[in-house]
Every structure is written in C-alpha cells, then in structure tokens.
C-alpha positions as CSV (number, residue, x, y, z in Angstrom):
1,M,-13.5,-12.1,3.1
2,S,-16.5,-10.5,2.6
3,V,-18.2,-9.0,6.1
4,A,-21.5,-10.6,4.1
5,F,-19.8,-14.2,3.9
6,T,-18.6,-13.9,7.7
7,R,-22.2,-13.5,9.1
8,E,-23.6,-16.1,6.9
9,E,-21.2,-18.5,8.1
10,D,-22.2,-17.6,12.0
11,L,-25.8,-18.1,11.2
12,E,-25.7,-21.5,9.5
13,A,-23.0,-22.3,12.9
14,T,-25.8,-20.6,15.3
15,A,-28.4,-22.5,13.7
16,A,-26.6,-25.8,13.7
17,D,-25.6,-26.1,17.2
18,L,-29.5,-25.9,18.1
19,P,-30.3,-26.5,21.3
20,D,-32.4,-29.5,22.8
21,R,-36.1,-28.9,23.0
22,P,-37.6,-28.8,26.8
23,I,-38.3,-32.0,28.6
24,S,-41.0,-31.2,30.7
25,P,-40.4,-32.5,34.0
26,H,-44.2,-33.8,35.2
27,P,-44.7,-37.2,34.4
28,N,-44.9,-38.1,30.9
29,L,-48.9,-39.5,30.7
30,V,-49.9,-40.7,27.5
31,T,-53.4,-41.6,26.2
32,P,-53.7,-44.3,23.2
33,E,-54.1,-41.2,20.8
34,G,-51.3,-39.7,22.3
35,L,-48.7,-42.2,22.5
36,Q,-49.6,-43.0,18.6
37,Q,-48.7,-39.5,18.1
38,I,-45.3,-40.0,20.0
39,E,-44.3,-42.9,17.8
40,A,-45.5,-41.0,14.5
41,A,-43.3,-37.9,15.3
42,L,-40.6,-40.2,16.6
43,S,-40.7,-42.6,13.2
44,E,-41.0,-39.3,11.0
45,A,-37.8,-37.6,13.6
46,R,-36.1,-41.0,12.2
47,A,-36.8,-40.4,8.6
48,A,-35.4,-36.8,8.9
49,Y,-32.2,-37.9,10.3
50,A,-31.8,-40.6,7.6
51,A,-32.4,-38.2,4.8
52,A,-30.3,-35.7,6.5
53,H,-27.4,-37.9,6.6
54,A,-27.9,-39.7,3.3
55,K,-27.6,-36.3,1.6
56,G,-23.8,-36.6,2.1
57,S,-21.5,-34.4,3.5
58,I,-22.9,-32.8,6.8
59,E,-21.5,-29.5,6.4
60,T,-23.3,-28.7,3.2
61,D,-26.8,-28.8,5.3
62,R,-25.9,-28.7,8.8
63,T,-28.9,-26.9,9.9
64,A,-31.0,-29.8,8.8
65,M,-28.7,-32.4,10.3
66,A,-29.5,-30.6,13.6
67,R,-32.5,-30.2,13.6
68,A,-33.2,-34.1,12.9
69,T,-30.5,-35.1,15.6
70,R,-32.8,-32.8,18.5
71,D,-36.0,-34.0,17.3
72,L,-35.0,-37.2,17.3
73,R,-32.9,-37.1,20.4
74,Y,-36.6,-35.4,21.9
75,W,-38.9,-38.2,20.6
76,S,-36.7,-40.6,21.6
77,A,-36.3,-39.8,25.1
78,R,-40.6,-38.5,25.2
79,R,-41.1,-42.6,24.1
80,G,-39.1,-43.6,26.3
81,T,-41.0,-42.4,29.2
82,A,-44.5,-42.0,28.0
83,Q,-47.0,-43.8,30.5
84,L,-50.5,-45.1,28.9
85,V,-53.3,-44.6,30.8
86,E,-56.3,-45.8,29.9
87,T,-59.2,-43.6,29.3
88,G,-62.1,-45.8,30.6
89,N,-64.7,-45.4,32.8
90,S,-64.1,-42.5,35.1
91,G,-66.8,-43.0,37.5
92,G,-68.1,-39.7,36.7
93,A,-64.7,-37.5,38.1
94,A,-63.1,-35.8,35.6
95,R,-59.9,-37.2,35.0
96,F,-56.6,-37.7,32.8
97,G,-58.6,-38.3,29.4
98,S,-61.6,-37.3,30.2
99,R,-63.6,-34.6,28.3
100,V,-65.2,-32.1,30.7
101,S,-67.4,-29.5,29.4
102,I,-68.0,-26.3,31.3
103,L,-70.7,-23.5,31.6
104,R,-69.2,-20.0,31.9
105,E,-70.4,-17.1,34.1
106,D,-71.0,-15.4,30.5
107,G,-72.8,-17.9,28.9
108,R,-70.3,-20.0,27.0
109,A,-70.1,-23.5,27.1
110,Q,-66.9,-25.3,26.1
111,A,-65.6,-28.6,26.5
112,W,-62.0,-29.6,26.5
113,R,-60.2,-33.1,26.9
114,I,-57.5,-33.9,29.7
115,V,-54.4,-35.2,27.6
116,G,-50.5,-35.6,27.9
117,E,-48.6,-32.8,27.2
118,D,-47.1,-33.6,23.2
119,E,-50.9,-34.1,22.5
120,A,-52.6,-30.8,23.7
121,D,-53.6,-28.3,21.5
122,P,-56.2,-26.0,22.8
123,E,-57.4,-24.5,19.4
124,H,-58.8,-28.6,18.7
125,G,-60.1,-28.6,22.7
126,T,-57.2,-30.6,24.3
127,V,-55.1,-29.5,27.4
128,S,-52.4,-30.8,29.0
129,H,-52.9,-32.5,32.6
130,V,-50.6,-29.8,34.0
131,S,-52.1,-26.7,32.9
132,P,-54.2,-24.7,35.0
133,L,-56.9,-25.5,33.3
134,A,-57.2,-29.1,33.5
135,R,-55.6,-28.6,37.3
136,A,-59.0,-27.3,38.1
137,L,-61.4,-29.7,36.7
138,L,-59.5,-32.6,37.6
139,G,-61.7,-34.6,40.2
140,K,-64.7,-32.5,39.9
141,R,-68.0,-33.9,39.2
142,V,-71.1,-33.1,37.1
143,G,-72.6,-29.8,39.0
144,D,-69.7,-29.0,40.8
145,E,-67.8,-25.8,40.5
146,A,-64.5,-25.3,39.6
147,V,-62.4,-21.6,39.5
148,V,-60.9,-20.8,35.8
149,A,-58.6,-18.1,35.2
150,G,-60.4,-16.4,38.2
151,Q,-63.8,-17.0,37.2
152,A,-66.0,-19.7,38.5
153,V,-67.4,-22.0,36.2
154,E,-70.0,-25.4,36.1
155,I,-69.2,-28.6,35.1
156,T,-72.2,-29.9,33.4
157,A,-70.6,-33.0,31.4
158,V,-67.8,-35.0,32.0
159,N,-67.3,-37.9,29.4
C-alpha cells in the first residue's frame, strides 16, 4: 500500500470526525432578524444533511456527512435555546437591539447595533451583546461617555 494512499485515508477519517461547533455559555438572545437567520441556517443544515444522506454510501463522502451533521446539531441547539427579544422603544438607553452611535476622541464617528452572538458581524455594524464593546455601551444614553478599547467615547445617538 502506498504511503500517500494511507495519508489520504487518515486525512479523510480526521475530516469526517469534525469536532462540534462550540456553543456559547451566554443566554442566546436574538432579535427578530437573528431568529430568522437561525431558522434559515437550520433549514440549510437540514438540506445539507438530506443531500449528504441521499448521495448514497456515507463512506463515499464522510466529510460532507460529518459537516452536515455537525451544523445540524449546532443550529438545532441554537434554535432550541433562542430567546427572542423584541426591539421596541429603549427609553433612550442603549440595550439589546439598539443602534448606538459613538464619537471617538480622534473624531471618528461609528455606529453599532447590539445583537445576538450568531447574528453579530462587525464588518456590517453589528456586535454581540456579550462583546466588550456592547457591554461598554449597554445602559448608556446620549451624552454619556463609555470606555471602548481603553479610550473614552461619547454616545451621540441611541435608536
């Protein structure tokens, strides 16, 4: 048996035994949009699992089945623990679901929406409610100061 062939088998076996995606110990708070995202991801995971299962022998592509099974477990758990938080009037204080605008000492203005962990995407202006940034902003009102990354920032808007 070729050594290269043996290594391929070993890599396939390793890939097919994927570790579970870590589940956060924090409450799984979600916005209505976040719940829709979780449900869409769960639907995609179910479809991927069905597709991997329908391809016939699991030995043919163990990696696809392992990935589909792992994702299905993750999204099922996240959907099962999701706690929908309605994002209505915050009374002027930053809270879960709020969009908070800040002004940094160097003059940069930024805005962040505080959302659930699975829907957080800092490149698109959303941060997890358990992130240091969100924790610094939660409860603050327009005119308040917060410390973000060791620098003082001013809260300029809370929507």
